[in-house]
PyMOL CGO cylinders between C-alpha atoms (Angstrom):
from pymol import cmd
from pymol.cgo import CYLINDER

trace = [
    CYLINDER, 75.78, 64.81, 27.47, 72.67, 66.33, 25.96, 0.3, 1, 1, 1, 1, 1, 1,
    CYLINDER, 72.67, 66.33, 25.96, 73.28, 64.65, 22.61, 0.3, 1, 1, 1, 1, 1, 1,
    CYLINDER, 73.28, 64.65, 22.61, 73.33, 61.29, 24.39, 0.3, 1, 1, 1, 1, 1, 1,
    CYLINDER, 73.33, 61.29, 24.39, 70.05, 61.92, 26.22, 0.3, 1, 1, 1, 1, 1, 1,
    CYLINDER, 70.05, 61.92, 26.22, 68.47, 63.27, 23.05, 0.3, 1, 1, 1, 1, 1, 1,
    CYLINDER, 68.47, 63.27, 23.05, 68.52, 59.74, 21.68, 0.3, 1, 1, 1, 1, 1, 1,
    CYLINDER, 68.52, 59.74, 21.68, 66.73, 58.33, 24.73, 0.3, 1, 1, 1, 1, 1, 1,
    CYLINDER, 66.73, 58.33, 24.73, 63.96, 60.87, 25.31, 0.3, 1, 1, 1, 1, 1, 1,
    CYLINDER, 63.96, 60.87, 25.31, 61.34, 61.86, 22.78, 0.3, 1, 1, 1, 1, 1, 1,
    CYLINDER, 61.34, 61.86, 22.78, 61.14, 65.66, 22.29, 0.3, 1, 1, 1, 1, 1, 1,
    CYLINDER, 61.14, 65.66, 22.29, 64.21, 66.19, 24.50, 0.3, 1, 1, 1, 1, 1, 1,
    CYLINDER, 64.21, 66.19, 24.50, 65.28, 69.30, 22.60, 0.3, 1, 1, 1, 1, 1, 1,
    CYLINDER, 65.28, 69.30, 22.60, 61.83, 70.86, 22.89, 0.3, 1, 1, 1, 1, 1, 1,
    CYLINDER, 61.83, 70.86, 22.89, 61.77, 70.27, 26.63, 0.3, 1, 1, 1, 1, 1, 1,
    CYLINDER, 61.77, 70.27, 26.63, 65.29, 71.61, 27.13, 0.3, 1, 1, 1, 1, 1, 1,
    CYLINDER, 65.29, 71.61, 27.13, 64.42, 74.78, 25.22, 0.3, 1, 1, 1, 1, 1, 1,
    CYLINDER, 64.42, 74.78, 25.22, 62.62, 76.09, 28.32, 0.3, 1, 1, 1, 1, 1, 1,
    CYLINDER, 62.62, 76.09, 28.32, 65.70, 75.50, 30.43, 0.3, 1, 1, 1, 1, 1, 1,
    CYLINDER, 65.70, 75.50, 30.43, 68.18, 76.98, 27.95, 0.3, 1, 1, 1, 1, 1, 1,
    CYLINDER, 68.18, 76.98, 27.95, 65.93, 80.03, 27.63, 0.3, 1, 1, 1, 1, 1, 1,
    CYLINDER, 65.93, 80.03, 27.63, 66.79, 80.83, 31.25, 0.3, 1, 1, 1, 1, 1, 1,
    CYLINDER, 66.79, 80.83, 31.25, 70.41, 81.40, 30.21, 0.3, 1, 1, 1, 1, 1, 1,
    CYLINDER, 70.41, 81.40, 30.21, 69.74, 83.66, 27.21, 0.3, 1, 1, 1, 1, 1, 1,
    CYLINDER, 69.74, 83.66, 27.21, 68.46, 86.75, 28.99, 0.3, 1, 1, 1, 1, 1, 1,
    CYLINDER, 68.46, 86.75, 28.99, 71.80, 87.78, 30.45, 0.3, 1, 1, 1, 1, 1, 1,
    CYLINDER, 71.80, 87.78, 30.45, 70.74, 86.92, 33.98, 0.3, 1, 1, 1, 1, 1, 1,
    CYLINDER, 70.74, 86.92, 33.98, 69.75, 83.46, 35.10, 0.3, 1, 1, 1, 1, 1, 1,
    CYLINDER, 69.75, 83.46, 35.10, 66.03, 83.30, 35.87, 0.3, 1, 1, 1, 1, 1, 1,
    CYLINDER, 66.03, 83.30, 35.87, 64.45, 79.92, 36.66, 0.3, 1, 1, 1, 1, 1, 1,
    CYLINDER, 64.45, 79.92, 36.66, 60.86, 80.02, 35.40, 0.3, 1, 1, 1, 1, 1, 1,
    CYLINDER, 60.86, 80.02, 35.40, 57.86, 77.82, 36.12, 0.3, 1, 1, 1, 1, 1, 1,
    CYLINDER, 57.86, 77.82, 36.12, 58.06, 76.50, 32.55, 0.3, 1, 1, 1, 1, 1, 1,
    CYLINDER, 58.06, 76.50, 32.55, 61.72, 75.56, 33.11, 0.3, 1, 1, 1, 1, 1, 1,
    CYLINDER, 61.72, 75.56, 33.11, 60.81, 73.77, 36.34, 0.3, 1, 1, 1, 1, 1, 1,
    CYLINDER, 60.81, 73.77, 36.34, 58.05, 71.80, 34.59, 0.3, 1, 1, 1, 1, 1, 1,
    CYLINDER, 58.05, 71.80, 34.59, 60.44, 70.87, 31.77, 0.3, 1, 1, 1, 1, 1, 1,
    CYLINDER, 60.44, 70.87, 31.77, 63.11, 69.84, 34.29, 0.3, 1, 1, 1, 1, 1, 1,
    CYLINDER, 63.11, 69.84, 34.29, 60.66, 67.62, 36.18, 0.3, 1, 1, 1, 1, 1, 1,
    CYLINDER, 60.66, 67.62, 36.18, 59.47, 66.00, 32.94, 0.3, 1, 1, 1, 1, 1, 1,
    CYLINDER, 59.47, 66.00, 32.94, 63.00, 65.31, 31.70, 0.3, 1, 1, 1, 1, 1, 1,
    CYLINDER, 63.00, 65.31, 31.70, 63.95, 63.93, 35.11, 0.3, 1, 1, 1, 1, 1, 1,
    CYLINDER, 63.95, 63.93, 35.11, 60.90, 61.65, 35.13, 0.3, 1, 1, 1, 1, 1, 1,
    CYLINDER, 60.90, 61.65, 35.13, 61.59, 60.40, 31.59, 0.3, 1, 1, 1, 1, 1, 1,
    CYLINDER, 61.59, 60.40, 31.59, 65.25, 59.72, 32.37, 0.3, 1, 1, 1, 1, 1, 1,
    CYLINDER, 65.25, 59.72, 32.37, 64.39, 57.71, 35.45, 0.3, 1, 1, 1, 1, 1, 1,
    CYLINDER, 64.39, 57.71, 35.45, 61.72, 55.69, 33.67, 0.3, 1, 1, 1, 1, 1, 1,
    CYLINDER, 61.72, 55.69, 33.67, 63.22, 55.32, 30.20, 0.3, 1, 1, 1, 1, 1, 1,
    CYLINDER, 63.22, 55.32, 30.20, 62.70, 51.88, 28.72, 0.3, 1, 1, 1, 1, 1, 1,
    CYLINDER, 62.70, 51.88, 28.72, 66.41, 51.87, 27.92, 0.3, 1, 1, 1, 1, 1, 1,
    CYLINDER, 66.41, 51.87, 27.92, 67.10, 51.47, 31.63, 0.3, 1, 1, 1, 1, 1, 1,
    CYLINDER, 67.10, 51.47, 31.63, 65.16, 48.20, 31.76, 0.3, 1, 1, 1, 1, 1, 1,
    CYLINDER, 65.16, 48.20, 31.76, 67.06, 44.95, 31.95, 0.3, 1, 1, 1, 1, 1, 1,
    CYLINDER, 67.06, 44.95, 31.95, 67.05, 42.87, 28.78, 0.3, 1, 1, 1, 1, 1, 1,
    CYLINDER, 67.05, 42.87, 28.78, 65.31, 39.53, 28.59, 0.3, 1, 1, 1, 1, 1, 1,
    CYLINDER, 65.31, 39.53, 28.59, 68.15, 37.12, 29.34, 0.3, 1, 1, 1, 1, 1, 1,
    CYLINDER, 68.15, 37.12, 29.34, 66.20, 34.22, 27.86, 0.3, 1, 1, 1, 1, 1, 1,
    CYLINDER, 66.20, 34.22, 27.86, 66.58, 35.81, 24.41, 0.3, 1, 1, 1, 1, 1, 1,
    CYLINDER, 66.58, 35.81, 24.41, 69.64, 35.24, 22.27, 0.3, 1, 1, 1, 1, 1, 1,
    CYLINDER, 69.64, 35.24, 22.27, 72.17, 38.09, 22.31, 0.3, 1, 1, 1, 1, 1, 1,
    CYLINDER, 72.17, 38.09, 22.31, 74.05, 38.98, 19.17, 0.3, 1, 1, 1, 1, 1, 1,
    CYLINDER, 74.05, 38.98, 19.17, 77.32, 40.90, 19.28, 0.3, 1, 1, 1, 1, 1, 1,
    CYLINDER, 77.32, 40.90, 19.28, 78.88, 42.56, 16.27, 0.3, 1, 1, 1, 1, 1, 1,
    CYLINDER, 78.88, 42.56, 16.27, 82.60, 43.06, 16.79, 0.3, 1, 1, 1, 1, 1, 1,
    CYLINDER, 82.60, 43.06, 16.79, 85.07, 44.51, 14.32, 0.3, 1, 1, 1, 1, 1, 1,
    CYLINDER, 85.07, 44.51, 14.32, 88.60, 43.27, 14.71, 0.3, 1, 1, 1, 1, 1, 1,
    CYLINDER, 88.60, 43.27, 14.71, 91.34, 45.48, 13.38, 0.3, 1, 1, 1, 1, 1, 1,
    CYLINDER, 91.34, 45.48, 13.38, 94.51, 43.52, 12.72, 0.3, 1, 1, 1, 1, 1, 1,
    CYLINDER, 94.51, 43.52, 12.72, 96.92, 46.35, 13.49, 0.3, 1, 1, 1, 1, 1, 1,
    CYLINDER, 96.92, 46.35, 13.49, 95.38, 47.17, 16.88, 0.3, 1, 1, 1, 1, 1, 1,
    CYLINDER, 95.38, 47.17, 16.88, 95.48, 43.55, 18.00, 0.3, 1, 1, 1, 1, 1, 1,
    CYLINDER, 95.48, 43.55, 18.00, 98.93, 42.84, 16.62, 0.3, 1, 1, 1, 1, 1, 1,
    CYLINDER, 98.93, 42.84, 16.62, 97.66, 40.07, 14.36, 0.3, 1, 1, 1, 1, 1, 1,
    CYLINDER, 97.66, 40.07, 14.36, 99.52, 41.16, 11.25, 0.3, 1, 1, 1, 1, 1, 1,
]
cmd.load_cgo(trace, "trace")
């Protein structure tokens, strides 16, 4: 899932470094830096421009590849 979110949020990996650091010490310890990073990632996910509805007055363009074998067209 992280690789998907990485495309949506700028500096996602840098923010998540604080959270993954909590797992590296052998015992899980939630730090203030991890909490701040979590809150920032959560805020960016909830307000990402990707979640906005498109302008339905604009023309949509779909690119579709048809494979003859999969559709039984051969």
